[in-house]
C-alpha positions in Angstrom: 3.0 -2.2 17.1 5.4 1.0 17.6 4.8 4.4 16.9 7.5 6.4 16.1 8.2 10.3 14.6 5.9 12.7 14.6 4.2 14.4 11.6 2.7 17.7 11.5 0.1 16.4 8.6 -2.5 13.5 8.1 -4.0 12.5 4.5 -7.0 11.1 5.2 -8.1 8.0 3.5 -11.8 9.2 3.1 -15.5 7.6 2.8 -16.1 7.8 5.9 -19.9 6.9 5.7 -19.0 3.4 3.1 -16.4 1.5 5.1 -14.4 1.7 8.2 -11.0 2.1 6.4 -9.9 5.1 7.7 -10.9 5.0 11.1 -9.1 1.5 11.2 -5.8 3.1 10.3 -6.4 6.0 12.7 -7.5 8.8 11.0 -4.9 8.5 7.1 -1.5 7.9 6.5 0.9 10.8 8.2 2.0 13.1 4.8 5.3 13.1 4.0 5.9 9.3 5.7 7.3 5.8 3.5 4.9 3.1 3.8 6.1 -0.6 3.0 3.2 -2.9 2.8 4.5 -6.5 2.0 2.7 -9.9 2.0 2.6 -12.8 -0.2 1.0 -13.0 -3.7 -2.6 -12.8 -3.3 -3.1 -11.6 0.1 -4.5 -8.3 -0.9 -1.9 -6.0 -1.0 -3.1 -4.5 -4.1 -6.6 -4.2 -3.3 -5.7 -2.2 0.2 -3.6 0.1 -1.9 -6.1 0.7 -4.6 -9.0 1.4 -1.9 -6.2 3.7 -0.5 -5.5 5.5 -3.6 -9.2 6.0 -4.5 -10.6 7.3 -1.0 -7.2 9.7 -0.9 -8.0 11.0 -4.4 -12.0 11.4 -2.9 -10.4 13.7 -0.7 -8.9 15.7 -3.5 -5.3 14.3 -2.5 -3.4 13.7 -5.9 -1.9 10.8 -6.0 0.1 8.6 -8.8 0.0 4.9 -8.9 2.7 2.8 -10.9 1.7 -0.7 -11.6 3.2 -3.4 -12.9 0.7 -5.8 -13.6 -2.4 -3.8 -15.4 -2.6 -1.3 -18.0 -5.2 1.3 -17.5 -8.3 -0.4 -18.7 -8.2 -3.4 -16.7 -7.5 -1.0 -13.6 -10.6 1.3 -14.0 -12.6 -2.3 -14.6 -11.2 -3.9 -11.7 -12.2 -0.5 -9.4 -15.6 -0.4 -10.8 -16.1 -4.0 -9.4 -14.8 -2.7 -6.3 -17.0 -0.5 -6.3 -14.1 2.0 -6.7 -14.8 4.1 -9.7 -11.6 5.9 -10.5 -12.8 7.3 -13.7 -14.0 10.6 -12.4 -10.8 11.2 -10.2 -8.9 10.6 -13.4 -11.0 13.6 -15.3 -10.1 15.8 -12.6 -6.4 14.5 -13.0 -6.6 13.8 -8.8 -4.7 10.0 -10.4 -2.0 9.5 -12.2 -1.9 5.8 -13.7 0.6 4.9 -15.1 1.5 0.8 -16.6 5.2 -0.6 -16.1 5.5 -3.4 -18.6 8.5 -5.5 -16.6 7.8 -8.3 -19.2 8.3 -6.2 -22.9 11.6 -6.5 -24.6 14.4 -8.7 -24.3 15.0 -10.2 -20.5 19.2 -9.4 -21.4 18.4 -5.5 -22.2 16.2 -4.7 -19.0 16.7 -0.7 -18.8 17.8 0.4 -15.3 14.2 0.1 -13.6 15.2 2.3 -9.9 17.2 4.9 -12.2 14.0 5.3 -14.5 12.4 5.8 -11.3 13.9 8.7 -10.2 14.4 10.6 -13.4 10.4 10.7 -13.8 9.9 14.0 -11.8 5.8 14.1 -12.9 5.4 10.8 -10.9 6.9 12.4 -7.8 4.8 15.5 -8.0 1.6 14.4 -5.7 0.6 13.9 -2.7 1.2 10.0 -2.6 3.0 7.7 -4.5 1.8 3.9 -5.2 4.8 1.6 -6.3 2.7 -1.5 -7.2 5.0 -3.9 -7.5 8.1 -2.2 -6.0 9.7 -6.0 -5.4 8.9 -6.6 -9.0 11.0 -3.6 -10.0 13.9 -5.1 -7.8 13.4 -8.4 -9.3 13.4 -7.0 -13.0 16.6 -4.5 -12.2 19.5 -5.5 -13.8 21.6 -3.4 -11.5 19.9 -4.6 -8.6 20.2 -8.4 -10.0 23.8 -7.9 -10.0 24.5 -6.7 -6.9 22.6 -9.7 -5.6 24.4 -11.8 -7.1 27.7 -10.0 -5.6 26.0 -9.8 -2.0 26.0 -6.5 -1.9 22.1 -5.8 -3.2 22.1 -3.1 -0.3 24.1 -0.3 -2.2 21.6 0.1 -4.6 18.9 -0.4 -1.5 20.3 2.5 0.1 21.1 4.9 -2.7 17.0 4.6 -3.3 16.1 4.6 0.5 18.3 8.1 0.1 16.2 9.2 -2.8 12.5 8.8 -1.0 14.0 10.6 2.0 14.9 13.4 -0.2 11.1 13.0 -1.6 9.4 12.8 1.9 11.2 16.1 2.8 8.9 17.6 0.3 5.3 16.2 2.0 4.5 13.4 -1.0 3.8 9.7 1.0 5.5 6.9 0.0 3.8 3.7 -0.9 5.9 0.3 -1.7 3.4 -2.7 -2.4 6.4 -5.7 -1.7 5.7 -9.5 -2.2 8.4 -11.8 0.1 8.6 -14.1 -2.9 11.6 -14.2 -4.6 13.8 -11.4 -2.7 16.4 -12.1 0.0 15.8 -10.6 3.6 19.3 -8.5 3.0 17.0 -6.9 0.4 13.9 -6.4 2.1 15.6 -5.8 5.8 16.6 -2.0 4.9 13.4 -1.2 3.4 11.6 -2.1 6.4 14.0 -0.5 8.5 13.2 2.8 7.5 9.3 2.6 6.8 7.5 4.7 8.9 4.4 2.7 8.4 4.6 -1.4 8.3 1.8 -3.6 7.1 2.4 -7.4 6.6 -0.7 -8.9 5.7 -1.1 -12.3 6.4 -4.3 -14.9 5.1 -5.7 -18.4 6.0 -8.5 -20.2 5.0 -11.5 -20.1 7.2 -15.0 -22.0 7.3 -17.1 -19.6 4.7 -14.0 -17.0 3.4 -10.5 -16.5 3.4 -9.5 -14.9 6.4 -6.9 -11.5 5.9 -5.4 -10.2 8.7 -2.8 -6.6 8.3 -0.3 -6.8 10.8 0.7 -3.4 12.1 4.1 -3.3 13.2 5.2 0.4 12.9 2.3 3.2 12.2 4.5 6.5 13.1 2.1 9.2 13.6 -0.9 8.0 14.3 -3.9 10.1 14.7 -6.0 7.9 17.1 -4.8 4.2 18.7 -4.5 1.7 16.2 -5.2 -2.0 16.6 -2.1 -3.8 16.0 -3.9 -6.3 13.7 -6.6 -5.2 11.6 -8.7 -7.9 10.0 -10.5 -7.7 6.5 -12.3 -8.7 3.8 -12.6 -8.5 -0.2 -16.3 -8.4 -1.3 -17.4 -7.8 -4.8 -19.4 -4.5 -5.4 -18.0 -3.7 -1.9 -14.7 -3.7 -2.1 -12.3 -3.5 1.2 -14.6 -4.4 4.2 -12.9 -4.0 8.3 -13.7 -6.3 10.6 -15.6 -4.6 13.5 -13.1 -6.0 16.2 -10.5 -4.4 14.1 -11.3 -1.1 14.8 -10.3 1.0 18.1 -12.7 2.2 19.9 -12.8 6.1 20.9 
């Protein structure tokens, strides 16, 4: 695991009396960083990002959460099932929840999604912006797909990376969830290269439950030492549970 760069402020992930997530991640995410969380579908990327969002809101850090999978009601129900009740955060306006339905409309008339993202000024005014799942947006954007067909997709990726840098300069932390299925390496590599925080989630079937591991490839601006591998489980009515071996002793 590599640490680079220095960040002046850290956004705490909160819930110190409820779980060990904030401690496992060294006290929180750096303000103004780009965090990339990648892995196959079903590995727990979304649950981890939602735990981050919940803890950040509880710390009164405004969060924008854009989902390509669920509208508001299923999101709230799923969060409640994990003991992450976001209703209060919505009422306090600490959470701005947006649903981008990528399956709506004619496939041949899909809008230029990256352009729409950049133009949505209100979306980027929070302390933290979560794009779940960013790789789906890339897959459905016709401009990106035409460039992929021509093997020149780096042009579109570099353009959005430049935009992310402008947003980061204002202190906004951006969390990108990326599924490694369906995207060519030429698209993924530029995002990995510029990520200040790079987490790769893997999962394997154990004797009694699925073993999930977060491989910490890079974590810039860490407050405290972070383990190279963070094991965790997802439990109903509890949420994310960090394996004790994954928490670095202070």
